[in-house]
N, C-alpha and C positions, 0 to 999 in steps of 0.2 A: 504493501499498499503506501509505502514511503517513496517509491520511483514513480505514483502514478502522482502524487502530489507534488513532489518537485515536477512531474512536466506540465501538471496545470499553472503551478507557482513560474513554469518555464513559458509559458503560454500566453499568460497575461502579462508579462515583462515586455516578453518581444513582436505580439501581434501588431500591434500599430506599426511597426516598424517594417516586420517582414513578410508579415499574412497577406498572400496573392501577390508580391512583388518577386518578377523574374529578374534573375539577377546573373548575368554572363559567368561568370567563375563559378557559377553552383551547378549541382545536375538537375534540382528541382527547387519549386518555390514552398515555404508553408502554405498546407492551404489550409485556408479558413474553415469556421466551425460548417457544417452541412455540406462539403466539399473534400474532392478526393480528387486523387490526379489519375489518367491514363495515358494511353498513347496514341492520338489521333492520328487516322491515315488521308483523309479529305477534309478541305476547308473552302466550306461554301459561302460567295460574296451575294446576298438578298440587300433591296433596301428597307426601308420603314415601312412601304405596302406592301410587303411580299413576294416581292417580282425577282425574279433571280438576275443576276449581274455578272456573277463567274464564280470558277472552283478551281482548285487548284491541289496536285500530289502536296503531303506534307513529308521532306526527308524527316528519318527516323531520329536524325539529331534533333529537330527541331518539335517534332510529335506532342513531348510531356504539353497536355492541357488540364490546365481545372475545370471542374464541371460539379454542377450543383449536383447532389444525391441525397435519395431518399433513406431511411435504413434498411428498407427492404431491399434499393434495388443497388445497395454500396456488398449486400450481403448472399446477391440474389445466382445461386446454382442451375437446378432446376426449371423453378418457377420463376418465369421472366418479369420482372417488376421493371417496369420503362424509367428509365434516368428521367428527370423533369426537363431537359433541354438538350446539351447535345447528348447525341446517340447512335445508335448503330442501325447502319441500313434496312437491317429486318425489321426495325419500329417503324423504319421512315416509308418505306418505300409499297407499304400498300399491299404485299403480294401474300402476307399474314394482316388480315382485317383486323381479327382478335387484337394482335401487338399495336398496330398500329392507332385504336378504339382508345386503346389504354395508354396508350404514350401521348395523342391529343387529347383525350379527356382531362389526364392530370396537368398538360401544359396551359389547359383553357382554364382550368379551376385558380390555377395560378395568375393567368392573365387577366382575368376579370376580378380578381381580391384588392383590396387595397393597397398591395404590393405591387399588383400588375407595371409592366410597362412598352416602350414602345419596340424593347429586342423582342419580347416573349411574344408580345403581339405580331410582328412580322414575322417571327418563324411561326408561329401558329398558323396564320394565314397561310403563309408559303406550303407548308408540308400537305394541310387542307386538300390543295391542289391537286395530292397524287403527282405531282410530276416530276420529282427529285430524281428518277430512274433513268426517264428520257433526258433530263435536262443535263447530265452528267455524261450519259452514253453523247450526247450531240456532241458534248466540248473533249469527247477524247479522252475524259476519266476512267471510263467504265468501256470495255470492247465488247460487252454484248448487255443490252437490255432483257435479255429475257430469263422467265423467273426461273429457268432452269440451269442456268448458270450462275446464279445468285451464290452457290455454298460448290460451287465446282473452279471457278478463276480469280485469279486470287491477285493483291495488290500488296507489294511488300510482305509477302509470306503469311499475308488473313486473307482469306475467303473473303468475298466481296458483302456479304450478309453481316459479316460481323467489323467492318471498315467503321470505325468511328466517324461520325461528321462533327466538327464545329463549328462554329457560327460568326461569319463578319456582317455587319451590318449598314448601310450605305443612307446616312442624310440624304435624303434626293432634294432638298433645300440647300446644303451647306456643303453638299459631298463630303463631309466626314465619314471616313470609316471607323467602326468601331471593334475592335479586337474581344469578344464576349468575355472570353476566359482569362483577361487581363481586368475589368471594369470592374472599379468596385463599385459602382452601382448595381451592377447585377448580384454582386457577392452580398451585399446587403439587402437587395432586395429579395434573393432567394431566404437568404438567414430568418429575415424578419418574418415572410411568408410560413416558411417550415418552423420556424417557432412556436408558431401562433398553434399550426395542427397538432406539433408534440405536447404542447402546454395540454391541449383540447382531450386528445387522445390516449396520454401515456397515463399509467399509475403514479400518484404521486407518492414518495417515500422519501426517506433517509440518504443521502449519499455518501457513501464512507472515504471519499476521498476529500468531499468540500464540508462533510456535516451538516449537510444544507436538505431541507426536504423541498424536494422537487422532479419534477418528469423525471421517471426510471428510463433504462433499456436494459434490456438481456442482448442485444446484438451492437458486437463493436468489431470495428474498422479490422480488415484481413489486409493482406499485400501491406504489412507494415516491414518486414524485413527482406533487405535487398539479397540473403544471400538464397530466400525458400518462398516459391511463389503461394501466395495465399495463406504465407501463413498469423496467427493469430494471439495475439499476449495473453488474453482476458478468452476462456470460450466455459457456454454452459450449456451447451445443446445435449450434453450426454443426459437421457433418462434411464438409464438402469445403472446408475448412482455411481459408477466408478470415478467420477472426478469427486465425489464426497466419500467415498470411501474410508471408514476407519472413523467418521464424524456423527454426531446424532441429526444432522438433515437430511431430507430426503429432496430437497427443491433447489435449485442456484437462488431463489431469491430470496432463502432463508439463509442461504451461505455468505453470499454478496449484491451488494444493493449499489448502485453505480449511475449518477445522474448521469441523461444523455450530455447534458450540454460538456461535462466533466471529460464524459469521454470521449466527446470529438478532439477535447483539445489534448488531452495526453495523451489520444494514438497519432492524430496530425504531428503534434509538437515530435514524437520519437521518429517517426516515421525520415521527419523532416533530419534530425540527429543525425539519423544511420546510414539514411544515403547520402550526406552530404559532408560529415565528421567521421563515420565510422572506422574504426581501423580494422583491418581485414590481415587478423593472425589465425592462421590453421582454419579450424573450423566454427572458429567466434569471430565476435565483432563486440572490438571496446570501444566504449565511448567515455569522452570526460569533458564538464562544459559547467560553464557559472549560469543556475537559473536566471541570475537579475540581466544577463544579457552581456554581461563583460569579458574582454579577455583573462585568460590563465595560462599559465605556460604549459606544455606538453609533460605529463608524468612518464611519457615511454621516451621521450629525448629533450634535445635541445634542437631548436629550429636550425643550428647549422648542423646539423648529424647529417651522416651521407647515405640515408636510407629512403632512396626516393617514395617510396611508397606509403613513409609515414609522414617525410619533411613536408611534400605537397599540401599533405590535410591541414600540418600546422602551419603553413602559410595561408592556405585559405580561411584559417580560424582566424588566424590573426586578423585577415583582412577582410571579413566580415564582422569582427567582434572588435572595431576599432576604436581600443580605448587603452591604458598605459596599466600596469598591475599596482600604480601609484594609487589607483584611483578605483582600486575594492577598499570596502570597509570593512567594518565588524559586523556588520547584518550578511553581508556575501558569503556564501561560499559554493562549494566543488560537489559535483556527484560525479564517481567513475564508475562506470558497471560493464557490463561483458553479458552478450546473449548468444545463446545456439537454441539450431534447430536440429533435431536429430530424426522427427518426423514430420511427415508433411501435414501442412496446416497447423502447425504449433511453433510457437518458440518461448522459450526458456529463458531467464533472467538466474543467470549463474555466478553473476558477481556484482556486488553492491557496498558501496560505501561512500558517506558522508563526513566531508573537511571543513570545517573553515576556511574559508579564499585565504587568509590572514596565514592562517597556519599553516593551511597548504604549500601559500609560494613559500615559506621561512622554511620548512620541512625538509621541502626539494631543495631548497638550497644548500643547507644546512649537509642532509645526506650527500649533497651530489662534492661539495667542497672534503668531505668527510672519506668520501670512494674516492676521488681523484684530488690530489692536489693543484695547485693552481700551478701554472707553468707546463701543465702537463700537454703533449701534442692533442690527444684525441681520448672523449670519452663516450666506451662503448652505450649503447640503449639498454634495457633492458630487456627489450627484446634479442639483443646481438650475445649478451651471455648467455641467455638461454640456449641459443643457437647454440655457438660453443660449446656448453657444455651437456647438450644433447645431443647435438646433430652430428652426422659424419660427411666428413668430404667427399664431392662428386663433380666431376668433371673442374677443380679448381673452385668450388662453392661450397658454402655449409650448408647442408640440408637437414631438418629436421623429419626424421620419422617417428620419433617416440609418442604415440597419441597423446599421451600425458601430458605435454610439453606447455600447454598453455595453463595447465594449472601450476607449474614451473612458473609463467610466469606472474603469477596473481600470486605464489609467496614473495618474491623478488618487490613487486608493487606494495605486498605490506609492509616489506621492510624499509622501502624509499618513503612511504607515507607516514607510518608510524613509528619507527627509527627501530625494528627489531634487526635484532644481528642476522648474518646471511648463515643460513644450515649448515653444518656439517658437510650433508651430502653432495649440497654442492660444493664446496669447496676442496671437497676431497676426491669428486669426479675431474674435476676444472685440474688439480694438482695432477691425476693418476694421466687425465690427457694429455696435457702438458709433461708428463716424463715419458712419452711414446710420439715422439715427434716423427719418426720415420713413417709413422701411418698416414702421414701429411704429404703429399707431394706437392703442395705449394710452399713455397718459403714464405709466402706470406703470412701463408693461412698460421703456419708451426708461429710465426713470431707475435703475430695478434692471439694467440693461443696462449702463449708464454705470459703475453702483457694481462690479458683476461685473468689469469688465474694468478699472475702475482698482486695486481688489484685487488680479487678478492679474497685473498689469504693474508695482504696487509689489514685490509679492513677486518679481515674475521680477528687477527690476532691483537690489531688497537683497540677493539669494541671487548675483547675477553680481556683485557689488561685494565681498561677503563682509561687510560693514555693511548699517545700516540709513542710506540713502541719504533715502530717503523715507518719512512718515510718511503718515497718512491726514487731517490737518486743515493746512489753509491756511498755505501758507508767503509769507507776503510777501516775504523778503528773498532768495527764490530768482531768479537772474535768468539763468536758464538761456532763451534766446529761447524752445524749443520750450513751457516751461512756459510762458511768461509770453502765450505766443499762445494757449495752451488758456484759458487767464485771460481774455484778450482776447473771446475767442468770445463765454465763458460770460454777460460783463456784455452784448454785445451781445444777447445774447438774452434777459435778464432786463429790461435797460431797455426794447426791445418788448412783452414780456409785460403788463408794470406801466401799460400803458396798453390794454389788451383790457377788454371787459367779461366780464362771467361769462358771458356765454352765448358771446362769442367766445371764451374759454379752452378750452371743450369741441371747439370745430372750428376752429380756426385754428390755423396751424402756422406759428412766428415765421423770418425771413428765416435767423436764425443755422442754423435747423435743416435749413430746406430746403437750405440752401448749405454744409452743414458737410462732407460729402467731399469737394467742392471744396476748402474752404479747408485742408484736412489734405493735400490734392495738392499742392494750386495755392496757399500761403497767400498772398503777397501780390498776384495777381492779383485774389484771391476778395476781400481785406482791405478795396480800395478798393470795391467792388460793395455790399458791407455797410456803407461807411464814407458811401455817397449815399445808399444807403437808411434809415440809422437817423436820417437828418435830420428826416422828418415827426414820428416818433415821438418825438424830442428836444423838437422842437417843443413838443407837444402835455403833454409832462412838465410843460415850462417854465409853460406856460399854467394847468395843472390842478393838478400836486403837485409843485409846484416844488425841494420838500426832496428828493422822488427824482431831479430832474432833476441838480440840486448836486452829489447822491453819486454819479452813474453820472456826471457831467463830473470829481469828482476820482479818481473811479477810472477813465476812460481816459488824465486826465494824466499820474496815478501808471505807469501801465504802459506806458505811450508813451516815457514818460522813460525808464524804463530801459530799453528796446528803444531807446532814441534813437542812432543812428549803429553799427547793428549790423543791417546786413540781411543779413549770412550766413546762411543758412539759409533766407530768406523767397521767394526764387526757386526751393526742393526742398521735398520732401513731407515735411509735420514728422514726428518721432519720437514715439514712445509716450510721452514725459514730457507731451506736449501733452496725451493723453486725463487724465493725474492735473490736469494745471493748469489743465484747464476741469472735474472733479470737482465739484476741492478748492473753486475761486470758485461754482461755482453750489450745491453743500450750504452754504458760508458764509453765503448769502443764506435757504435754505429753513429752516435751523438758528435763528435768530433769529425766522422767521415762523410757522413749527408744527411739530408732531414727525412725522418719516416715519412712514407708516401701515405694517404690516407687510405684506407681501407677501402675497398666498392663490393656494394652489399648487394 
């Protein structure tokens, strides 16, 4: 219920600014109350006296059309209740007189009410002439005007009779043409008209969203979830008690009562948010927004992050909600939610949290600063951390096959928003994967996996200690045996790499990388192997690059001297500090030689 309340609140804050407004950068507009969005294939222009002017095919890109709907027409399946205005050709053509009469009868009631206008009157007069198919055939929109072809021939993969027609009305005096699907006058006309009908015909009761006694509905919007056609968030049509099993109620109205207006606001707002700002990750969609209509930073990444699928959404979010985080007040909040549809026709809320907006911004800033120190070249997003932890390398990229990885992503989200520590399982799996680099053909993936493992390990150790034990910079004064062993491994690796030719760098794997998993598990025994195998490479450096030879000899001497006489720990598995020593020493080499490239996700 909290989600629905926040969606209604969001609609109330944003409707005046966005409802019915088509914005070029957005996939679709926010639907006003008593309206929905459908794809129109045909656009017909008539004048305000009901005379045909012209018609055109609509491109798929331009087809999203706001149309008035009733409760029954918005939820129609086999029972064909007509839409009040824009409608399919089978309702307009006259080939099925029952459908046409139901459409015209409904439109006539609207037109003759106090809410009728010149647009409703013009369309009523035109459709009543029963000439729409002939007119469309005459201007070559349709290839046939035969009834038999209505469910055979197609426009844009849609059979003729299912093609939706939207209306443009031309004023005969001024020649001004109105796109009725964008007209605020039309929106308000139908809202007022249908509200009177709902008030008269619907049961009055307590709306559990608003807490008010209002006209109720048990029919709720569908097609709100982009990943599943026809999906509903609220369903109450089960008469076999499955929906309410385990409760004492027998009827949907005993279990949940929702006002018509609240249902419309909540569902229209949710569809607008999901379609325009929803982040598709795996088989779920994630949303974050401020119900007060203000900009808030993404909890999933920075706007400068390199993940195009997410950063594009972030840029759009920032452009639509044109405000600064400094404008957030103590009364503002942020909603984060995820949705999933595992069965046709249903969508479920799988994650939900509310955070005061100022706390939200402060927590994200604080968490990110403690996770990645300032001056560090790249901050991995929560999504990237999850992919490297639970994914595998395929064709040079990290793909995820773990069906539970969205659960892991949500656990990371909890860490960021509520300052919870990383799970030990996440830290362990990253350190283990980073210790087995030869599984990764891409040098870039190896390097960034090590980086992420070091970041997570550092924060895990620091959080556990309650203070900053490790930074992300090489600590030459750190005498921890595990840290020193990590440093030593990096020196063995780099010393060998510096003897490779350009071609060898593309295909050869140094011994330190080959033996890294053994080194992490049996350091003393593996160190003897590395000491033996490095000899020919050091000899090569001595002959060709004497300065480098001396550099590595001095590093070996420095590290071995710190380890001298401390064999304790070398016969057991290295702890997590080794990955920090390895990363710090390795990065100290590269920072002087090159600027790290940004990872391509």
